[in-house]
DOTI-555066 format. One record per residue: residue in one letter; x negated, y negated, z of N, C-alpha, C in turn. Coordinates in steps of 0.05 Angstrom, whole numbers, padded with zeros to 5 digits, always signed. Layout:
residues N
AXYZXYZXYZ
...
END
This chain:
residues 397
M-01142-00567+00309-01147-00546+00289-01142-00520+00295
V-01149-00510+00321-01149-00484+00329-01114-00481+00333
S-01105-00501+00343-01073-00497+00349-01059-00495+00321
R-01067-00506+00301-01052-00506+00272-01059-00473+00261
R-01085-00466+00263-01091-00441+00253-01072-00417+00270
A-01072-00420+00295-01052-00404+00313-01024-00404+00306
G-01017-00426+00298-00988-00430+00292-00984-00415+00261
R-01000-00419+00244-01001-00406+00219-00998-00372+00221
L-01019-00364+00239-01019-00336+00243-00993-00326+00256
R-00981-00340+00274-00958-00330+00286-00936-00328+00267
R-00934-00350+00248-00913-00349+00230-00919-00327+00209
S-00941-00319+00204-00947-00298+00184-00941-00270+00195
V-00944-00269+00220-00940-00243+00236-00908-00240+00237
L-00895-00263+00243-00865-00261+00245-00854-00254+00217
G-00863-00263+00194-00854-00259+00170-00855-00231+00164
L-00882-00221+00171-00886-00190+00160-00866-00174+00175
G-00860-00182+00205-00844-00166+00220-00815-00167+00206
A-00807-00191+00201-00780-00189+00187-00778-00176+00161
L-00800-00175+00147-00800-00160+00120-00798-00130+00125
L-00811-00120+00145-00811-00090+00152-00782-00083+00165
L-00771-00101+00180-00745-00095+00189-00726-00093+00168
A-00728-00115+00148-00709-00111+00125-00713-00087+00109
L-00737-00081+00104-00743-00055+00090-00730-00031+00102
A-00736-00031+00130-00724-00006+00149-00693-00006+00147
G-00684-00030+00150-00652-00033+00148-00642-00022+00119
G-00657-00029+00099-00646-00018+00073-00650+00011+00070
L-00669+00024+00081-00674+00050+00075-00653+00062+00096
G-00646+00053+00118-00624+00065+00135-00599+00064+00126
A-00591+00042+00111-00567+00041+00100-00564+00059+00077
A-00587+00061+00061-00586+00079+00036-00582+00107+00046
H-00595+00113+00070-00594+00140+00078-00565+00149+00089
A-00554+00128+00103-00528+00130+00115-00507+00133+00095
D-00510+00117+00074-00488+00118+00052-00494+00142+00033
E-00516+00155+00033-00518+00177+00017-00504+00200+00024
K-00488+00211+00007-00474+00236+00012-00483+00259-00005
D-00478+00281+00005-00483+00305-00015-00456+00311-00028
P-00452+00312-00056-00427+00314-00066-00418+00344-00066
G-00436+00363-00062-00432+00389-00058-00423+00398-00030
E-00425+00379-00010-00421+00386+00019-00393+00391+00022
I-00385+00415+00033-00360+00422+00042-00350+00418+00075
R-00338+00398+00078-00331+00394+00106-00297+00396+00109
F-00288+00415+00130-00261+00414+00134-00253+00424+00161
S-00228+00426+00168-00222+00432+00196-00192+00443+00191
V-00185+00461+00214-00162+00474+00211-00147+00469+00240
T-00126+00462+00241-00112+00456+00267-00079+00468+00268
T-00073+00470+00291-00040+00475+00297-00029+00452+00281
A-00005+00458+00274+00013+00437+00262+00042+00443+00264
T+00057+00422+00256+00084+00422+00253+00090+00422+00221
P+00113+00423+00213+00116+00420+00184+00112+00392+00174
E+00109+00373+00191+00101+00346+00185+00072+00336+00183
G+00059+00355+00199+00026+00349+00201+00018+00359+00229
P-00010+00357+00230-00023+00366+00254-00010+00357+00282
D-00011+00375+00301+00000+00364+00327-00022+00371+00346
E-00010+00364+00372-00034+00363+00393-00038+00393+00406
R-00026+00414+00396-00033+00438+00412-00061+00445+00402
R-00076+00459+00423-00106+00468+00417-00105+00496+00408
I-00085+00512+00412-00082+00544+00408-00055+00550+00405
F-00050+00572+00391-00024+00581+00389-00019+00599+00412
D+00003+00599+00426+00006+00613+00450+00037+00625+00449
F+00039+00652+00442+00066+00659+00433+00073+00688+00455
V+00098+00688+00459+00105+00711+00471+00131+00726+00457
A+00129+00751+00448+00147+00762+00427+00153+00789+00436
E+00179+00798+00434+00190+00825+00441+00181+00842+00411
P+00178+00866+00419+00175+00887+00394+00196+00879+00373
G+00189+00877+00345+00209+00874+00327+00213+00843+00322
E+00208+00829+00341+00210+00798+00336+00192+00783+00318
Q+00204+00765+00301+00185+00747+00285+00180+00720+00295
I+00154+00709+00289+00147+00685+00296+00138+00668+00273
Q+00149+00644+00268+00143+00627+00246+00128+00600+00256
D+00107+00594+00243+00093+00569+00253+00074+00562+00229
Q+00058+00543+00235+00038+00533+00211+00016+00520+00221
V-00004+00520+00202-00033+00507+00208-00036+00485+00185
A-00053+00467+00198-00061+00446+00179-00092+00449+00166
V-00094+00449+00144-00119+00454+00132-00127+00425+00119
S-00151+00411+00131-00157+00384+00119-00183+00388+00104
N-00188+00379+00085-00210+00375+00070-00226+00349+00073
H-00250+00347+00087-00262+00322+00090-00284+00317+00071
G-00285+00336+00052-00305+00333+00033-00303+00315+00012
A-00322+00311-00008-00319+00292-00031-00304+00303-00053
G-00303+00331-00056-00285+00345-00080-00266+00361-00071
P-00248+00371-00088-00228+00390-00081-00238+00418-00075
V-00225+00432-00057-00236+00457-00046-00211+00477-00048
T-00219+00500-00057-00198+00523-00055-00203+00541-00032
F-00187+00543-00012-00197+00555+00014-00178+00587+00013
T-00193+00605+00024-00178+00630+00028-00172+00632+00055
M-00144+00641+00062-00131+00645+00085-00135+00672+00098
V-00147+00674+00119-00152+00703+00133-00140+00703+00162
T-00132+00724+00167-00122+00731+00194-00135+00759+00204
N-00147+00758+00229-00156+00785+00238-00152+00786+00270
D-00163+00807+00284-00164+00811+00310-00180+00793+00324
G-00173+00784+00350-00191+00766+00367-00213+00787+00377
I-00236+00773+00377-00258+00787+00392-00275+00764+00406
F-00291+00773+00426-00312+00755+00438-00341+00760+00427
T-00356+00738+00429-00382+00743+00420-00397+00749+00443
P-00424+00758+00441-00438+00768+00465-00443+00741+00486
M-00442+00717+00471-00445+00695+00487-00419+00682+00501
G-00399+00700+00497-00372+00691+00510-00358+00675+00493
K-00359+00671+00469-00344+00652+00452-00325+00669+00436
F-00297+00659+00434-00277+00671+00420-00281+00672+00387
D-00275+00693+00377-00277+00692+00349-00260+00715+00335
I-00260+00719+00313-00246+00741+00301-00265+00761+00284
R-00255+00784+00281-00271+00800+00264-00276+00789+00234
T-00299+00798+00223-00306+00786+00197-00289+00796+00175
S-00291+00785+00150-00272+00790+00130-00274+00818+00118
D-00297+00831+00123-00303+00856+00112-00292+00883+00133
Q-00280+00871+00158-00268+00893+00174-00239+00890+00176
E-00221+00914+00173-00198+00913+00170-00185+00907+00201
P-00162+00893+00204-00152+00888+00230-00139+00913+00243
Q-00145+00917+00267-00138+00940+00281-00109+00935+00301
D-00106+00910+00304-00086+00901+00320-00071+00878+00311
S-00065+00860+00328-00043+00839+00315-00057+00818+00293
G-00081+00822+00287-00094+00811+00262-00077+00820+00238
G-00067+00843+00238-00052+00853+00215-00023+00849+00218
W-00014+00833+00233+00020+00827+00237+00023+00805+00222
F+00006+00787+00211+00008+00762+00199+00017+00762+00166
E+00033+00747+00160+00040+00742+00130+00035+00712+00126
V+00013+00708+00110+00004+00678+00099-00005+00678+00073
Q+00000+00657+00059-00009+00658+00030-00042+00660+00028
P-00048+00675+00007-00079+00682+00004-00097+00659+00004
T-00091+00639-00014-00106+00616-00016-00091+00588-00014
V-00106+00570-00011-00092+00540-00015-00112+00520-00025
D-00105+00504-00041-00118+00483-00055-00116+00458-00043
V-00136+00446-00031-00134+00420-00017-00154+00399-00032
P-00143+00375-00042-00158+00356-00055-00175+00341-00032
A-00195+00330-00045-00211+00315-00025-00198+00293-00009
G-00205+00295+00018-00193+00276+00033-00163+00279+00043
E-00152+00307+00037-00122+00311+00037-00120+00336+00057
T-00097+00335+00071-00087+00356+00087-00063+00370+00077
V-00068+00398+00077-00042+00414+00066-00034+00431+00089
I-00008+00429+00093+00009+00449+00116+00008+00477+00105
V+00002+00496+00120+00001+00523+00109+00019+00540+00130
P+00045+00550+00122+00064+00565+00143+00051+00593+00143
F+00059+00607+00168+00051+00638+00165+00075+00647+00186
T+00074+00673+00184+00098+00690+00198+00086+00712+00212
I+00088+00718+00240+00080+00740+00256+00102+00757+00259
T+00102+00784+00252+00122+00804+00254+00112+00824+00278
V+00124+00822+00301+00114+00843+00319+00121+00869+00316
P+00111+00891+00311+00121+00920+00307+00136+00928+00328
E+00154+00949+00320+00174+00960+00338+00157+00974+00362
G+00136+00988+00358+00122+01001+00374+00094+00985+00388
A+00098+00962+00387+00075+00946+00399+00075+00952+00430
T+00051+00953+00440+00050+00958+00469+00049+00935+00484
P+00060+00932+00511+00058+00911+00525+00032+00900+00528
G+00028+00872+00537+00003+00861+00539-00004+00843+00522
D-00031+00836+00522-00043+00811+00506-00055+00823+00480
H-00048+00810+00456-00058+00817+00430-00072+00794+00417
P-00093+00784+00424-00103+00762+00414-00112+00765+00386
A-00112+00743+00372-00117+00744+00339-00128+00713+00333
G-00132+00710+00306-00138+00687+00297-00129+00683+00267
I-00127+00657+00256-00122+00648+00230-00143+00627+00222
V-00154+00634+00202-00179+00618+00192-00174+00613+00159
A-00189+00590+00154-00193+00581+00128-00219+00586+00116
T-00227+00602+00099-00253+00605+00091-00259+00593+00065
V-00287+00588+00060-00299+00585+00035-00324+00594+00031
T-00330+00605+00008-00364+00616+00006-00376+00592-00015
S-00397+00588-00006-00414+00568-00023-00443+00584-00025
A-00456+00573-00049-00483+00582-00055-00500+00575-00036
S-00520+00592-00027-00543+00583-00011-00569+00585-00022
T-00582+00562-00030-00608+00560-00042-00631+00571-00019
A-00626+00571+00005-00646+00578+00025-00647+00611+00026
A-00621+00622+00023-00623+00651+00022-00632+00663-00002
G-00633+00648-00023-00640+00660-00048-00619+00659-00069
P-00625+00662-00096-00604+00659-00118-00589+00683-00114
G-00559+00676-00118-00539+00693-00120-00528+00705-00091
V-00536+00690-00072-00528+00695-00042-00509+00671-00035
G-00486+00681-00025-00467+00659-00016-00463+00664+00017
V-00457+00638+00025-00453+00634+00053-00420+00626+00060
E-00412+00646+00076-00384+00643+00079-00378+00622+00106
S-00364+00604+00104-00358+00583+00125-00329+00588+00130
R-00321+00590+00158-00295+00593+00165-00286+00574+00189
V-00265+00563+00190-00254+00546+00211-00224+00555+00216
G-00221+00562+00242-00191+00571+00250-00181+00564+00278
V-00159+00575+00281-00148+00570+00305-00141+00597+00321
R-00144+00594+00345-00138+00621+00363-00107+00626+00367
V-00101+00648+00367-00071+00659+00371-00070+00676+00394
N-00060+00668+00414-00053+00685+00436-00024+00695+00436
L-00022+00721+00436+00005+00737+00431+00007+00757+00452
R+00029+00751+00470+00037+00771+00492+00064+00788+00487
V+00061+00814+00490+00085+00828+00484+00095+00833+00513
P+00118+00827+00522+00127+00835+00548+00133+00860+00554
G+00131+00869+00580+00127+00898+00589+00113+00899+00615
E+00109+00925+00617+00088+00933+00639+00062+00928+00633
V+00049+00904+00642+00024+00894+00641+00006+00903+00667
T-00019+00911+00658-00039+00922+00678-00065+00905+00676
P-00067+00885+00694-00092+00873+00697-00111+00890+00710
S-00135+00900+00697-00151+00921+00708-00179+00915+00697
L-00199+00918+00716-00230+00916+00707-00245+00940+00714
A-00267+00946+00702-00285+00970+00710-00311+00956+00709
L-00328+00969+00728-00359+00960+00730-00372+00983+00721
T-00392+00975+00704-00407+00994+00687-00436+00989+00692
D-00458+01008+00691-00486+01000+00687-00491+00984+00711
V-00484+00988+00738-00490+00972+00757-00521+00978+00770
K-00540+00959+00766-00564+00965+00774-00576+00943+00794
A-00596+00948+00810-00604+00930+00827-00635+00935+00831
T-00652+00915+00829-00680+00921+00829-00694+00897+00847
Y-00712+00910+00865-00724+00887+00881-00747+00872+00868
E-00746+00850+00872-00773+00834+00860-00780+00818+00883
P-00810+00827+00892-00819+00816+00915-00832+00786+00910
S-00836+00774+00931-00849+00749+00929-00881+00751+00929
W-00895+00738+00913-00924+00740+00913-00936+00728+00942
N-00920+00707+00954-00924+00702+00984-00919+00723+01002
P-00940+00735+01015-00933+00755+01035-00915+00744+01059
F-00913+00722+01064-00899+00709+01088-00869+00698+01080
A-00862+00705+01054-00835+00695+01041-00820+00719+01033
P-00791+00719+01035-00777+00742+01028-00775+00742+00996
G-00768+00764+00986-00765+00767+00955-00737+00766+00948
S-00728+00777+00922-00702+00776+00918-00692+00800+00903
V-00666+00807+00899-00656+00829+00888-00640+00820+00862
R-00653+00830+00838-00637+00825+00813-00619+00845+00807
V-00596+00835+00803-00571+00852+00800-00561+00847+00770
A-00555+00871+00758-00542+00870+00730-00518+00890+00730
Y-00501+00884+00714-00477+00903+00711-00461+00894+00689
G-00444+00911+00681-00422+00903+00656-00399+00905+00669
V-00379+00888+00659-00352+00887+00665-00333+00893+00638
T-00318+00912+00645-00299+00922+00622-00272+00917+00631
N-00256+00903+00609-00225+00899+00615-00213+00927+00602
D-00206+00945+00623-00194+00968+00612-00164+00968+00618
G-00155+00946+00625-00127+00941+00624-00110+00931+00598
N-00089+00917+00597-00074+00908+00575-00072+00878+00579
L-00085+00865+00597-00077+00837+00601-00106+00822+00602
R-00109+00797+00588-00132+00787+00586-00136+00773+00614
V-00160+00775+00624-00167+00767+00650-00194+00755+00652
G-00200+00740+00674-00223+00733+00681-00234+00753+00704
A-00260+00753+00710-00272+00772+00732-00284+00755+00753
E-00273+00750+00777-00283+00737+00799-00304+00759+00814
Q-00328+00753+00818-00347+00772+00825-00360+00760+00853
Q-00366+00779+00869-00378+00777+00895-00399+00801+00896
A-00422+00795+00910-00446+00809+00911-00451+00808+00944
H-00455+00830+00954-00463+00832+00982-00490+00850+00984
V-00514+00836+00994-00536+00851+00996-00546+00851+01024
S-00552+00876+01031-00562+00879+01059-00583+00901+01063
G-00606+00892+01080-00628+00912+01087-00618+00932+01110
P-00635+00949+01120-00626+00966+01143-00622+00947+01167
F-00604+00960+01182-00598+00944+01208-00585+00912+01205
G-00574+00910+01176-00567+00883+01171-00586+00862+01167
I-00611+00873+01161-00633+00854+01158-00626+00837+01128
G-00633+00809+01131-00626+00795+01104-00599+00797+01094
D-00579+00801+01109-00555+00803+01101-00542+00780+01085
T-00539+00783+01060-00531+00758+01044-00505+00763+01025
T-00486+00745+01024-00466+00748+01008-00464+00725+00984
V-00460+00731+00964-00459+00712+00941-00434+00715+00925
D-00419+00691+00924-00395+00687+00914-00399+00674+00881
R-00394+00684+00860-00404+00678+00834-00380+00663+00821
G-00354+00672+00832-00334+00661+00816-00328+00678+00792
T-00321+00664+00770-00320+00679+00745-00340+00671+00724
E-00365+00666+00738-00389+00653+00720-00398+00681+00702
G-00399+00672+00677-00408+00693+00657-00388+00709+00645
V-00366+00713+00661-00344+00731+00653-00315+00714+00660
E-00316+00692+00644-00292+00675+00648-00264+00686+00635
E-00271+00703+00614-00249+00713+00601-00256+00740+00587
L-00240+00760+00592-00243+00787+00578-00213+00795+00564
I-00213+00797+00539-00190+00810+00527-00187+00839+00531
P-00169+00851+00531-00167+00881+00531-00184+00895+00514
G-00198+00915+00526-00217+00932+00508-00243+00922+00503
T-00252+00896+00516-00280+00887+00511-00293+00887+00539
S-00321+00885+00533-00340+00886+00557-00359+00860+00556
R-00368+00859+00579-00388+00832+00581-00407+00839+00599
S-00436+00838+00599-00454+00839+00614-00468+00817+00629
T-00473+00815+00652-00480+00794+00671-00506+00801+00685
A-00517+00784+00696-00541+00787+00715-00547+00764+00729
F-00557+00764+00756-00564+00744+00774-00581+00755+00795
A-00595+00738+00809-00611+00744+00829-00600+00737+00857
V-00604+00753+00880-00599+00744+00909-00625+00740+00920
A-00628+00717+00928-00655+00712+00943-00652+00718+00976
G-00673+00716+00989-00676+00718+01016-00676+00745+01024
I-00688+00764+01012-00684+00792+01021-00712+00805+01029
W-00716+00811+01049-00746+00821+01056-00749+00847+01051
P-00774+00858+01044-00780+00885+01037-00784+00903+01061
V-00761+00914+01072-00760+00930+01095-00751+00959+01092
G-00751+00967+01067-00741+00994+01061-00714+00990+01042
P-00697+01011+01047-00674+01010+01027-00656+00989+01032
V-00647+00977+01011-00632+00953+01008-00603+00961+00995
T-00580+00954+01006-00553+00958+00995-00545+00938+00980
T-00537+00943+00957-00523+00925+00943-00496+00930+00935
E-00474+00915+00944-00446+00920+00939-00435+00897+00919
I-00424+00905+00897-00415+00888+00878-00383+00892+00875
T-00369+00875+00877-00338+00871+00876-00327+00852+00854
V-00313+00861+00838-00303+00843+00816-00273+00844+00823
T-00254+00821+00817-00228+00821+00820-00217+00809+00792
P-00198+00820+00780-00186+00808+00756-00171+00783+00766
V-00174+00763+00753-00155+00734+00759-00144+00729+00731
P-00122+00716+00733-00107+00703+00711-00126+00681+00696
V-00120+00681+00669-00137+00664+00652-00118+00643+00640
S-00124+00617+00640-00107+00599+00628-00129+00585+00603
T-00114+00587+00582-00129+00577+00557-00118+00550+00544
G-00101+00540+00564-00090+00515+00551-00067+00515+00533
G-00055+00541+00534-00032+00545+00516-00005+00533+00528
A+00013+00534+00513+00041+00523+00524+00055+00544+00538
V+00049+00567+00537+00068+00586+00551+00049+00598+00572
D+00066+00598+00594+00052+00611+00618+00070+00634+00629
V+00062+00657+00625+00078+00681+00634+00068+00693+00659
P+00084+00691+00681+00078+00701+00706+00074+00735+00704
V+00054+00741+00718+00048+00772+00723+00052+00781+00749
E+00071+00801+00750+00078+00812+00775+00061+00834+00785
A+00043+00844+00764+00027+00864+00775+00008+00857+00794
P-00003+00875+00810-00024+00865+00828-00050+00865+00815
F-00070+00844+00825-00094+00844+00817-00113+00857+00836
E-00122+00882+00832-00136+00899+00849-00167+00896+00846
P-00180+00892+00864-00211+00891+00863-00222+00919+00856
V-00245+00919+00848-00263+00946+00844-00293+00940+00857
T-00300+00959+00868-00328+00959+00881-00344+00981+00877
V-00370+00973+00871-00392+00994+00865-00418+00986+00882
T-00422+01009+00897-00450+01004+00912-00471+01017+00904
V-00494+01007+00901-00524+01017+00897-00542+01013+00916
T-00565+01028+00918-00583+01027+00939-00611+01028+00925
T-00627+01005+00929-00654+01007+00919-00673+01001+00939
W-00699+01010+00937-00720+01008+00957-00734+00986+00952
A-00738+00968+00976-00753+00950+00977-00779+00953+00991
I-00798+00959+00977-00823+00966+00988-00843+00944+00993
P-00854+00937+01015-00871+00915+01017-00898+00915+01007
W-00898+00921+00979-00928+00924+00967-00946+00902+00971
V-00938+00874+00973-00954+00850+00978-00963+00851+01004
Q-00946+00859+01023-00955+00859+01052-00974+00880+01054
I-00969+00907+01044-00989+00926+01046-01012+00922+01034
L-01016+00906+01012-01044+00901+00999-01059+00879+01017
L-01040+00861+01028-01051+00843+01050-01066+00857+01071
L-01050+00877+01085-01057+00892+01104-01084+00908+01099
A-01084+00922+01073-01106+00935+01064-01130+00916+01067
A-01128+00893+01052-01148+00874+01051-01161+00866+01078
V-01139+00860+01098-01150+00849+01122-01164+00879+01136
A-01156+00902+01132-01170+00925+01145-01195+00927+01130
V-01197+00924+01106-01224+00927+01093-01246+00902+01104
L-01231+00879+01106-01249+00858+01118-01258+00865+01149
V-01238+00875+01164-01248+00880+01194-01267+00902+01193
I-01263+00924+01174-01281+00947+01176-01310+00940+01165
G-01310+00921+01145-01335+00908+01137-01353+00891+01156
L-01337+00875+01167-01346+00860+01194-01355+00874+01215
R-01342+00899+01220-01351+00914+01243-01379+00930+01235
D-01376+00939+01206-01402+00956+01198-01425+00936+01195
N-01418+00913+01187-01440+00894+01187-01454+00885+01212
R-01437+00883+01234-01448+00877+01263-01461+00903+01272
K-01452+00927+01264-01465+00951+01273-01494+00952+01261
R-01492+00945+01232-01518+00950+01219-01541+00929+01228
K-01528+00903+01237-01546+00885+01249-01560+00894+01276
K-01540+00906+01293-01548+00915+01319-01570+00938+01318
Q-01563+00954+01295-01584+00977+01293-01609+00966+01282
R-01609+00945+01262-01635+00934+01254-01650+00922+01276
L-01636+00906+01296-01646+00893+01318-01659+00914+01338
E-01642+00937+01338-01657+00954+01362-01679+00969+01348
A-01677+00970+01324-01703+00987+01308-01727+00967+01313
L-01721+00942+01305-01743+00920+01306-01754+00921+01337
L-01737+00921+01355-01745+00921+01382-01757+00948+01394
A-01752+00968+01383-01766+00996+01385-01791+00994+01374
K-01792+00981+01349-01821+00981+01336-01840+00962+01348
A-01829+00941+01359-01845+00924+01377-01855+00936+01403
R-01837+00953+01416-01843+00965+01439-01869+00987+01435
A-01865+01001+01412-01880+01021+01408-01910+01008+01397
E-01907+00985+01382-01932+00971+01372-01947+00963+01400
G-01929+00949+01421-01943+00944+01446-01957+00966+01462
R-01941+00989+01459-01952+01011+01478-01978+01021+01466
A-01980+01021+01440-02001+01031+01423-02022+01012+01431
A-02018+00988+01430-02038+00968+01432-02052+00970+01462
A-02035+00972+01482-02043+00975+01509-02059+01002+01512
G-02053+01024+01499-02066+01051+01501-02093+01048+01488
T-02099+01033+01472-02124+01029+01455-02143+01011+01476
G-02135+00993+01490-02148+00981+01508-02161+00998+01532
D-02146+01013+01543-02156+01030+01564-02179+01052+01558
V-02170+01062+01530-02195+01080+01524-02220+01066+01518
D-02220+01039+01505-02243+01026+01503-02257+01019+01527
Q-02243+01014+01554-02256+01010+01578-02269+01032+01588
E-02255+01057+01586-02267+01081+01598-02298+01090+01584
Q-02291+01084+01555-02319+01088+01543-02338+01069+01550
G-02338+01045+01555-02356+01024+01562-02369+01034+01588
G-02358+01042+01612-02367+01051+01637-02387+01073+01636
A-02381+01092+01620-02398+01116+01615-02425+01110+01603
T-02427+01091+01584-02452+01084+01572-02466+01062+01584
A-02456+01053+01606-02468+01029+01619-02499+01035+01630
P-02517+01016+01630-02542+01024+01641-02545+01027+01673
A-02560+01048+01684-02558+01056+01710-02578+01034+01724
P-02572+01034+01753-02590+01011+01763-02620+01022+01766
T-02637+01001+01762-02665+01009+01764-02674+01018+01789
A-02688+01044+01790-02697+01055+01816-02728+01049+01823
P-02735+01048+01843-02765+01040+01849-02781+01063+01837
A-02800+01055+01823-02819+01072+01808-02838+01090+01826
T-02840+01114+01828-02854+01132+01840-02883+01132+01832
S-02902+01132+01851-02932+01133+01846-02942+01162+01838
S-02959+01165+01828-02969+01191+01821-02988+01197+01844
A-02994+01224+01845-03010+01236+01868-03040+01219+01871
G-03042+01219+01898-03067+01202+01908-03059+01177+01909
S-03035+01168+01907-03026+01141+01911-03027+01136+01947
T-03037+01112+01951-03041+01105+01976-03017+01091+01990
D-02993+01090+01977-02970+01077+01983-02959+01091+02005
R-02955+01079+02029-02943+01092+02053-02917+01104+02046
G-02900+01087+02035-02872+01101+02031-02874+01125+02016
D-02888+01127+01997-02892+01152+01982-02903+01176+02001
T-02921+01170+02016-02935+01190+02033-02913+01202+02052
A-02896+01183+02063-02879+01187+02086-02859+01204+02074
A-02854+01202+02047-02832+01216+02034-02838+01240+02029
G-02859+01252+02031-02866+01281+02024-02857+01299+02045
P-02854+01323+02035-02840+01344+02050-02857+01351+02077
D-02879+01352+02072-02900+01356+02094-02913+01337+02110
A-02900+01313+02107-02907+01293+02123-02896+01296+02154
P-02915+01293+02170-02906+01289+02197-02885+01269+02205
S-02870+01276+02223-02849+01257+02229-02860+01232+02244
S-02846+01212+02244-02856+01184+02258-02865+01193+02288
G-02853+01208+02299-02859+01215+02327-02883+01230+02331
A-02897+01239+02310-02921+01256+02312-02942+01232+02316
END
């Protein structure tokens, strides 16, 4: 009986589980199949006249006055047709170190204005359209790197931002353009600062926080290989840190990047010298063209000094000094209290002894005198008394 009930209960639980799984699967499938008909999804890639190719970026070298012709592929991955606006502009880097181009409301100041491309392109749903473009290098173009980008943009309504507000979405391809001639790979260090950060453990060293800016003041895009050398007086805590190009993997001409890091193992023993050296290094972005650079890549060095004051150790010594002084004063007060108690006890002892002597002297003065033989009155027949008189004859009479 119990076995049959257990079997029915097991079958009921399994059936309920299968039902829940079926419902969950149906909801998941419905969610997976559901698409937003207004969603715009698209991509822009390098291309040949026949279609997208394997290049990741455009990498060109062109003399002043020369023209370059190429094309991009604009693909619409959405559910409806889209009209895209084609935009070109100068290349920039975001504060996070990502390549981008100037926004649409900013006029190009360099190679972003050297492009000719159709203003718009209509791309049906699920289709790809090849868009040709031409770059004409001006006659007076300066030697060096002139980064730019070509993007497709579309503006869509944003309900989250409020009515009447549009959101511009843009996707594009980077364009590296180098004009041959005398190139100068050069970096500058700015706002170099070093701050000592002590450890709260008085028996452990602290660290030096180093911050600085790196500016590409040459005409060639480069990375910045960085080295920090930190040393206390007489070489105490001498430490060298090689950072490679961390944080400054690429700088295009005229741009800057800020970076910061900590150098550990520095003891607070007074003035600490921090020497920062950055060296420009060639940058590879995966382009097809590799132009050798004959110019030297010269390092630049800046030295700053900061004071590493042992505040934690000073506080510890002050606490120890207060503790020692407190213990000494406490011992002194105990000794003084004991001496006072001993002096009081001696005084009380002397006082008690002095009171006993006085009482004994007073007792001897008032003690009764020994009883003397009584004298008889005149006419007494006592011989002793008769013999004692002054007129009595001596015994020899």
